[in-house]
C-alpha positions in Angstrom: 0.0 0.0 0.0 1.5 3.3 -1.1 -0.3 6.1 0.7 0.0 9.9 0.5 1.0 10.1 4.1 4.6 9.3 3.3 4.9 11.9 0.5 3.3 14.6 2.6 5.6 13.8 5.6 8.7 14.3 3.3 7.4 17.5 1.8 6.7 19.0 5.1 10.0 18.1 6.7 11.9 21.4 7.1 15.4 20.6 8.2 14.1 19.0 11.4 16.8 17.0 13.1 15.5 13.6 14.0 18.2 13.4 16.7 16.4 16.0 18.9 13.3 13.7 19.0 15.3 10.5 19.4 14.1 8.7 22.4 14.2 5.1 23.5 11.6 3.3 21.4 9.6 0.3 22.5 10.8 -3.0 21.2 7.2 -4.3 21.2 5.4 -4.7 17.9 3.5 -1.5 16.9 -0.2 -2.1 16.5 -3.4 -0.5 15.2 -6.5 -2.0 16.7 -10.3 -1.3 17.0 -11.9 -1.2 20.4 -15.5 -0.8 21.7 -17.0 -0.9 25.2 -19.2 -3.9 24.2 -19.3 -6.4 21.4 -23.1 -6.9 21.9 -25.1 -4.3 20.0 -28.8 -3.8 19.3 -30.5 -2.7 16.1 -30.7 1.1 16.1 -28.0 1.5 18.8 -25.1 3.9 18.2 -21.8 2.6 19.5 -18.4 4.4 19.4 -15.4 2.4 18.1 -11.9 3.7 18.9 -9.0 3.3 16.5 -6.1 2.8 19.0 -2.4 3.1 18.5 -0.2 0.9 20.6 3.7 0.7 20.8 4.1 3.2 18.0 7.8 4.2 17.3 8.6 7.8 16.6 6.1 8.7 13.9 4.8 11.9 12.1 1.7 10.6 10.3 -0.7 7.7 9.9 -3.0 6.3 7.2 -5.8 3.9 8.0 -8.6 2.3 6.0 -11.4 0.6 8.0 -14.0 -1.5 6.2 -17.4 -2.7 7.4 -20.6 -4.3 6.1 -22.9 -1.5 4.9 -25.8 -3.9 5.2 -25.3 -4.3 8.9 -23.8 -1.0 9.9 -23.6 2.7 9.0 -21.3 5.5 10.2 -22.8 8.4 12.1 -21.5 11.7 10.7 -19.1 13.3 13.3 -18.8 16.7 11.4 -22.1 17.8 10.0 -20.6 21.1 8.8 -18.4 19.2 6.2 -19.9 17.5 3.1 -20.1 13.7 3.3 -19.9 11.5 6.4 -16.8 11.9 8.6 -15.3 9.9 11.4 -14.2 11.6 14.6 -10.6 12.7 15.3 -8.5 11.3 18.2 -5.7 13.1 20.0 -2.6 10.9 19.4 -1.8 13.0 16.3 -3.1 16.5 17.2 -5.5 17.5 14.5 -4.8 21.2 15.3 -1.2 20.7 14.3 -1.9 18.3 11.4 -2.7 18.4 7.7 -5.7 16.1 7.1 -5.4 14.1 3.8 -8.4 11.9 4.1 -11.4 12.1 6.5 -14.3 10.4 4.9 -16.7 7.4 5.4 -18.6 5.8 2.6 -21.8 4.1 3.9 -22.5 2.7 0.4 -19.3 0.8 0.0 -18.4 0.3 3.7 -15.0 2.0 3.5 -13.6 4.6 5.9 -10.4 6.4 4.9 -8.5 8.5 7.5 -5.1 9.9 6.9 -3.2 12.8 8.4 0.3 14.1 9.0 1.7 16.5 11.6 3.1 19.8 10.3 6.3 21.5 11.4 7.1 22.6 14.1 4.9 20.0 15.7 7.0 17.3 17.3 6.7 13.6 16.4 4.9 11.3 18.7 5.3 7.7 19.9 3.7 5.2 22.2 0.0 4.6 22.7 -3.1 6.8 22.0 -6.4 7.4 20.3 -5.9 8.0 16.6 -9.6 8.3 15.6 -13.1 7.4 16.8 -16.0 6.2 14.7 -19.6 6.0 15.7 -21.5 3.2 14.1 -25.3 2.7 14.1 -26.5 -0.9 14.0 -28.9 -1.6 11.1 -29.6 -5.3 11.0 -29.3 -8.4 13.2 -26.4 -10.9 13.0 -22.7 -11.3 13.4 -20.4 -8.8 11.5 -16.8 -7.8 11.4 -15.2 -4.4 11.4 -11.6 -4.6 10.0 -8.6 -2.5 9.5 -7.9 -3.2 5.8 -4.8 -1.0 5.5 -2.7 0.8 8.0 0.7 2.6 7.9 2.7 4.9 10.1 5.2 7.4 8.6 8.1 9.3 10.0 10.0 12.5 9.2 12.5 10.6 7.1 9.8 9.5 4.7 10.0 5.9 5.9 6.8 3.8 6.5 6.2 1.4 9.3 3.6 -1.3 8.9 1.9 -2.0 12.3 0.0 -5.2 13.1 -3.7 -4.7 12.4 -6.6 -5.9 14.6 -10.3 -5.5 14.0 -13.3 -6.6 16.0 -16.4 -8.7 15.6 -19.8 -7.7 17.0 -23.1 -9.3 17.6 -26.3 -7.4 16.7 -29.6 -8.4 18.2 -33.1 -7.0 17.8 -34.1 -3.7 19.4 -36.4 -3.8 22.5 -40.0 -4.1 21.7 -42.7 -1.6 22.9 -44.0 -4.1 25.5 -40.8 -3.6 27.4 -41.8 -0.3 28.9 -44.8 -1.5 31.0 -42.6 -4.2 32.3 -44.3 -7.0 34.3 -41.9 -6.5 37.1 -44.1 -3.8 38.8 -45.8 -6.2 41.1 -48.4 -5.1 43.7 -45.7 -5.0 46.4 -44.0 -2.0 44.7 -47.0 -0.1 43.3 -46.9 3.0 45.5 -44.0 4.9 43.8 -41.4 2.7 41.9 -43.5 1.5 39.1 -44.1 4.7 37.1 -40.5 6.0 37.6 -38.3 2.9 36.8 -39.7 2.0 33.4 -39.2 5.4 31.7 -35.7 6.0 33.1 -34.1 2.7 31.7 -35.2 3.0 28.2 -33.2 5.9 26.9 -30.3 5.6 29.3 -27.2 4.2 27.4 -27.6 4.9 23.8 -28.0 8.7 23.6 -25.6 9.7 26.3 -22.3 8.0 25.0 -22.0 9.4 21.5 -23.2 12.9 21.3 -21.2 14.1 24.4 -17.8 13.4 22.8 -18.0 13.6 19.1 -19.2 17.1 18.4 -16.6 18.7 20.8 -13.7 17.2 18.9 -14.9 17.5 15.3 -16.4 20.9 15.0 -13.1 22.6 16.1 -10.9 20.9 13.6 -10.4 23.7 11.0 -12.8 22.4 8.3 -11.0 24.4 5.6 -8.1 21.9 5.7 -10.0 18.7 5.8 -12.9 19.1 3.4 -11.5 17.4 0.3 -8.4 15.4 -0.6 -6.2 16.8 -3.4 -7.1 15.8 -7.0 -5.3 13.0 -8.8 -2.3 13.9 -10.9 -2.0 13.0 -14.6 0.2 10.0 -15.4 1.1 7.8 -18.4 1.6 4.2 -19.3 5.2 3.3 -20.1 5.6 -0.3 -21.4 5.0 -2.3 -23.4 5.0 0.6 -25.9 1.8 1.3 -27.7 1.3 -1.1 -30.7 4.4 -3.1 -29.6 4.8 -6.4 -31.4 6.7 -9.6 -30.7 6.0 -9.4 -27.0 6.5 -12.4 -24.7 3.4 -14.2 -23.3 4.4 -13.0 -19.8 4.9 -9.2 -20.2 5.0 -6.7 -17.4 2.7 -3.7 -17.7 4.3 -0.5 -16.3 3.1 3.0 -15.7 4.1 6.2 -13.9 2.8 7.2 -10.5 -0.2 9.6 -10.2 0.0 12.2 -7.4 -2.3 11.5 -4.5 -3.4 8.1 -5.8 -4.2 5.6 -3.1 -4.4 2.6 -5.6 -4.4 1.6 -9.2 -6.5 -0.6 -11.4 -5.7 -2.1 -14.8 -7.8 -3.5 -17.6 -6.5 -6.1 -20.1 -8.7 -7.2 -23.0 -8.7 -8.2 -26.6 -10.8 -5.1 -27.3 -10.4 -1.5 -26.2 -11.1 -1.0 -22.5 -14.3 0.6 -21.3 -15.7 1.7 -18.0 -17.6 -1.7 -17.9 -14.5 -3.7 -18.6 -13.0 -5.9 -15.9 -10.7 -3.7 -13.8 -8.2 -5.4 -11.4 -6.5 -3.6 -8.5 -2.8 -3.6 -8.2 -2.9 -1.8 -4.9 -0.2 0.9 -4.8 2.0 -0.9 -7.3 2.8 0.8 -10.6 3.4 -2.4 -12.5 1.7 -5.7 -13.1 3.4 -9.0 -14.3 1.1 -11.0 -16.6 1.4 -14.6 -17.6 -0.3 -17.2 -19.8 -1.2 -14.8 -22.6 -2.2 -16.5 -25.9 0.5 -16.4 -28.6 -0.4 -14.4 -31.7 -3.2 -12.4 -30.0 -3.4 -8.6 -29.8 -4.2 -7.2 -26.4 -5.4 -3.8 -25.3 -4.7 -2.3 -21.8 -5.4 0.7 -19.7 -4.7 1.9 -16.2 -6.5 4.2 -13.9 -5.5 5.8 -10.6 -7.9 6.0 -7.7 -8.6 8.0 -4.5 -11.7 9.1 -2.7 -12.3 11.8 -5.3 -12.6 9.1 -8.1 -10.5 8.0 -11.0 -8.1 9.4 -13.5 -7.0 7.4 -16.6 -3.5 7.0 -17.9 -2.6 9.1 -20.9 -5.5 11.4 -20.2 -8.6 9.4 -21.3 -10.4 6.1 -20.7 -10.5 5.6 -24.5 -6.7 5.9 -24.8 -6.0 2.2 -24.4 -2.6 0.9 -25.6 -2.1 -2.3 -27.4 0.6 -5.0 -27.9 0.8 -8.2 -29.8 2.1 -11.5 -28.3 4.6 -13.3 -30.4 3.4 -16.4 -32.1 5.1 -19.7 -31.4 7.9 -20.4 -33.9 6.6 -21.7 -37.2 6.9 -25.2 -38.5 10.3 -26.2 -39.9 12.3 -29.3 -40.8 15.7 -30.8 -40.4 17.8 -30.9 -43.5 21.0 -33.0 -43.0 22.3 -35.6 -42.4 19.3 -37.3 -44.0 17.2 -39.4 -41.7 18.8 -42.9 -41.3 21.9 -41.8 -43.2 25.0 -44.1 -42.8 28.7 -43.8 -43.3 28.7 -40.3 -41.7 32.0 -38.8 -40.5 32.6 -38.4 -36.8 32.4 -34.6 -37.2 29.1 -34.1 -39.1 27.3 -30.8 -39.3 23.6 -30.8 -38.4 21.5 -28.5 -40.6 17.9 -27.4 -40.5 15.5 -24.8 -42.0 14.6 -21.4 -40.5 11.5 -21.2 -38.3 9.5 -18.0 -38.4 9.6 -15.9 -35.2 12.2 -18.1 -33.6 14.6 -16.1 -31.4 17.0 -19.1 -30.9 17.4 -22.8 -31.7 18.3 -25.6 -29.4 19.6 -28.9 -30.6 20.2 -32.3 -28.9 21.6 -35.6 -29.9 22.3 -38.9 -28.1 22.6 -42.6 -28.8 19.3 -43.6 -27.2 16.3 -44.2 -29.4 13.6 -42.9 -27.0 12.5 -39.6 -28.7 13.8 -37.7 -25.7 16.9 -35.8 -24.7 18.2 -34.6 -21.4 20.7 -32.0 -22.6 19.5 -29.3 -25.0 22.2 -26.9 -26.2 21.4 -23.4 -27.4 22.6 -22.6 -30.9 21.6 -19.0 -31.0 20.0 -18.0 -34.3 22.3 -20.3 -36.4 20.6 -23.0 -38.4 23.6 -25.4 -38.3 25.6 -27.1 -35.6 29.1 -28.7 -36.2 29.6 -31.8 -34.1 32.9 -33.5 -33.3 34.4 -36.5 -31.5 31.5 -38.8 -32.3 32.1 -42.5 -31.9 32.7 -44.5 -35.1 30.0 -46.9 -36.3 27.5 -45.6 -33.8 23.8 -44.6 -34.4 22.9 -41.1 -33.2 19.4 -39.7 -32.7 18.9 -35.9 -33.0 16.3 -33.2 -32.9 16.1 -29.4 -33.1 13.6 -27.1 -31.6 12.8 -23.4 -32.3 12.2 -21.2 -29.3 10.7 -17.8 -28.6 9.0 -16.1 -25.7 5.7 -17.7 -26.6 6.8 -21.3 -26.8 8.7 -24.1 -28.5 8.3 -25.8 -31.9 10.0 -29.1 -32.7 11.4 -29.8 -36.2 9.5 -32.2 -38.4 6.5 -32.0 -36.1 8.4 -33.7 -33.3 9.9 -36.6 -35.3 13.5 -37.5 -34.4 16.0 -38.3 -37.1 19.0 -40.6 -36.9 22.4 -41.1 -38.6 25.1 -43.6 -38.2 28.8 -42.7 -38.2 31.2 -44.5 -40.5 33.5 -47.2 -39.0 37.2 -46.7 -38.9 39.0 -47.4 -42.2 42.4 -49.0 -42.8 43.8 -49.4 -46.3 46.6 -51.8 -47.3 48.6 -52.3 -50.5 49.6 -55.8 -51.5 53.1 -57.0 -50.8 54.8 -57.4 -54.3 57.3 -60.0 -53.0 54.5 -62.4 -52.2 52.1 -61.6 -55.1 52.0 -63.4 -58.4 50.3 -65.8 -60.7 50.4 -69.6 -60.9 49.6 -71.6 -64.0 48.0 -75.0 -63.9 50.4 -77.9 -64.8 48.0 -79.3 -67.4 44.3 -79.1 -68.2 42.2 -80.9 -65.5 45.2 -81.5 -63.2 43.9 -78.8 -60.8 47.5 -78.4 -59.5 50.0 -75.7 -60.1 52.8 -76.1 -62.6 54.6 -72.8 -62.9 54.5 -69.3 -61.4 55.8 -65.7 -61.6 56.2 -63.7 -58.4 58.0 -60.8 -60.0 55.7 -59.8 -62.9 54.0 -56.4 -62.7 50.8 -58.0 -63.8 48.6 -60.8 -62.6 47.1 -63.2 -65.1 43.6 -64.7 -64.7 41.9 -66.9 -67.3 43.3 -69.7 -69.4 46.1 -70.2 -72.0 46.1 -71.8 -75.4 46.5 -75.3 -73.8 43.3 -74.7 -71.7 45.3 -74.4 -68.5 43.9 -72.1 -65.8 45.7 -69.0 -64.4 45.1 -68.2 -60.7 46.7 -65.3 -58.9 47.5 -64.7 -55.2 47.5 -61.3 -53.4 49.2 -60.9 -50.0 48.6 -58.1 -47.4 50.1 -57.3 -44.1 47.1 -56.6 -41.9 48.9 -56.7 -38.5 48.3 -53.0 -37.8 44.6 -53.6 -37.2 43.7 -53.3 -33.5 43.5 -56.7 -31.7 39.9 -55.8 -30.6 38.8 -54.5 -34.0 35.3 -55.5 -35.0 35.3 -55.7 -38.8 32.2 -54.3 -40.6 33.3 -54.3 -44.2 36.1 -55.6 -46.4 36.7 -54.6 -50.1 39.4 -55.9 -52.4 40.3 -53.6 -55.4 42.5 -54.5 -58.4 43.3 -52.3 -61.5 43.3 -53.6 -65.0 46.6 -52.9 -66.8 44.6 -50.8 -69.4 42.0 -51.8 -71.9 44.6 -52.0 -74.7 46.6 -54.6 -72.7 43.7 -57.0 -72.3 44.9 -59.9 -74.4 41.7 -60.9 -76.1 42.4 -62.9 -79.3 41.9 -60.6 -82.1 40.1 -63.3 -84.2 37.7 -64.2 -81.4 37.4 -61.0 -79.2 36.4 -63.0 -76.1 36.1 -61.3 -72.7 37.0 -63.7 -69.9 34.3 -62.1 -67.7 31.9 -63.2 -70.4 33.1 -66.6 -71.3 34.6 -67.8 -68.0 32.0 -66.5 -65.5 32.6 -64.5 -62.4 36.0 -63.7 -60.9 35.8 -65.2 -57.4 37.9 -64.6 -54.2 39.1 -67.1 -51.6 40.7 -66.0 -48.3 43.5 -67.6 -46.3 44.7 -66.7 -42.8 47.6 -66.3 -42.6 48.7 -67.6 -46.1 48.2 -70.3 -48.7 50.7 -73.2 -48.7 53.6 -73.4 -46.4 54.8 -69.8 -46.3 53.9 -66.3 -47.2 55.9 -66.4 -50.4 54.3 -67.5 -53.6 54.5 -71.2 -54.2 53.3 -73.5 -57.0 51.2 -75.3 -54.5 49.3 -72.1 -53.8 47.2 -73.0 -56.9 45.4 -75.8 -55.1 46.2 -75.0 -51.4 43.3 -75.1 -48.9 41.6 -71.7 -48.2 40.2 -70.6 -44.9 37.0 -69.7 -46.8 36.3 -70.1 -50.5 34.0 -67.8 -52.5 34.0 -65.0 -49.9 33.6 -62.4 -52.7 33.1 -61.8 -56.4 34.5 -59.0 -58.6 32.1 -56.9 -60.7 32.5 -57.6 -64.4 32.7 -53.9 -65.3 35.6 -51.7 -64.0 35.0 -48.2 -62.6 37.9 -45.9 -63.7 39.7 -49.2 -64.6 39.3 -50.6 -61.1 37.5 -53.9 -60.3 36.1 -54.2 -56.8 35.0 -57.2 -54.8 33.1 -56.8 -51.5 33.7 -59.7 -49.2 30.9 -61.2 -47.3 30.7 -61.3 -43.5 31.7 -65.0 -43.5 35.2 -63.9 -44.6 35.7 -61.3 -41.8 37.0 -63.7 -39.2 39.8 -64.6 -41.5 41.2 -61.1 -41.8 44.4 -61.5 -39.8 44.6 -58.9 -37.0 48.2 -59.9 -36.2 49.9 -60.8 -39.5 49.4 -61.7 -43.1 46.1 -62.1 -45.0 46.1 -63.6 -48.5 43.5 -63.8 -51.2 43.4 -66.1 -54.3 41.6 -65.0 -57.4 40.2 -67.3 -60.2 37.4 -67.4 -62.7 34.5 -69.7 -61.9 35.2 -71.7 -65.2 38.7 -73.0 -65.4 38.9 -72.9 -69.2 36.5 -72.8 -72.2 38.3 -75.6 -74.1 38.8 -73.6 -77.3 42.6 -73.8 -77.2 42.8 -70.1 -77.4 44.3 -68.0 -74.6 41.6 -66.0 -72.8 42.8 -64.0 -69.9 42.9 -60.5 -68.2 46.0 -58.7 -66.9 45.7 -56.8 -63.7 48.4 -54.8 -61.9 50.2 -56.7 -59.1 52.0 -55.5 -56.0 55.2 -55.3 -58.2 53.7 -52.6 -60.4 56.1 -49.7 -60.9 53.4 -47.1 -60.3 52.6 -47.5 -56.7 49.0 -46.3 -56.9 48.2 -49.0 -59.4 48.9 -51.8 -57.0 46.0 -53.9 -55.5 44.3 -52.4 -52.4 42.6 -54.1 -49.4 40.2 -51.8 -47.5 39.0 -52.8 -44.1 36.3 -51.0 -42.1 36.0 -51.6 -38.4 35.2 -50.2 -35.0 36.7 -50.9 -31.6 34.2 -51.5 -28.8 
């Protein structure tokens, strides 16, 4: 409660030293309370209620608002020479040395406002005393409460002290009936003199004598010219949100300037301009109001009015001068862009990208390895629509989502659907060891045993010769650098043709071995074929760890043939030494006594980049 008493006390302070009034103050709690001689009233009875000050510190003014039920009670005017209905003064703050700010009772609303401040050179006061007195007339039977709704003390430093407030509850019964006067108590034993005299003297005794004797003597001498009417309300303005403001949060704070001599403020908030019949909500003496829960995208109108006993005055000069503001809409719908949903073979430092969402003030993104459409750690990304990640685990599936945020809410990308991507495994590449590479020629048709070899040639031969003998070739790789705990996820073997001109197709036939001899197949051996890693004639027919683990495509890409090995061959990639592969066509020969073979670069090729390559993809748990 911000009351005028504090302002007046400061204005009227004229270089008064508080030190000369400093006395030991009570440590007990200051109090304002109501007191009456009796709590049992009768309809029509007038009863004085005192507004008492107890344990007051050094003060220079007071401001009190008393409320009552106007159906049950009414205030008897203590100053008939002043317009309106006035309460009576007390003597704790001497009215003769005071400026009276408020001094009015409203029997229609049940509100009594009483405020005054001492004027220099009057000394401050402290302790206990009678602040004011109010005479009530009981109107209806029943229980009712008279309360102190607001109460403040003020000192010369402009400080306010809030005392404890204590009201009272009274019981009102019916007035005595007319049959009470000839009371049945005048029995024959007292007929001579008492009967006529006792009955008339009791009826008017208590009600008239209490009130009239005290009230007029205090109120009619109180300088009516100072107390007739409080000062008019001062003009004031709304300050924020600015008129016609947009993009406001859904929990803005309305703010306005103070109005001189206002005792309270009320505000109106509506989706149409405010009128006198709009809903007005009190803020007490506060000049701001924090709102919440406004609807995104809606335009609101607002107005404020200051109040005192004289009435209202409206901010910016007129009731019709409502201001407006628009609440920001939630961010618009938007989608994630990349990596594509369920993408694989992603690097361990991908960049997440998404579209722009209308009205978003920032974006937050989140990623984890749990497929539960939830995330515990959202990271703000400002207004940027991309986020570079790093340090992701290889061969791991990540789930990610982005949300757009503004003061009105949150919008999730893709309508809330999470996306995923899988990082690529680690990759190791190996070139064949030329010293152990080479081709082996069958000893004779149908022998299925080696007869001759060449471990130094720059090319590998695959197919048959003019005697229908089959060529097979062996590739050797040192794979010992792979981690001992590597889990292999993919193996590819790549060989390069010597060049299309060097393919030795018989000019009179023009046969392609990939056409007439079938697929070019791959066997694997851990650690090597035969008895040693070096090329041997017996490698032609030596046992494999697994036969047919892969097949080369018949058409080269940029002169490279590629075979992807099946998972059945992965266990035979040697993590601690040599891994060898044997290549041969599915058909050993075509029995036409014409050489049909293809030449591929071996590990002995002069140009290093032309040598066979083994690519192993893996991850380490």
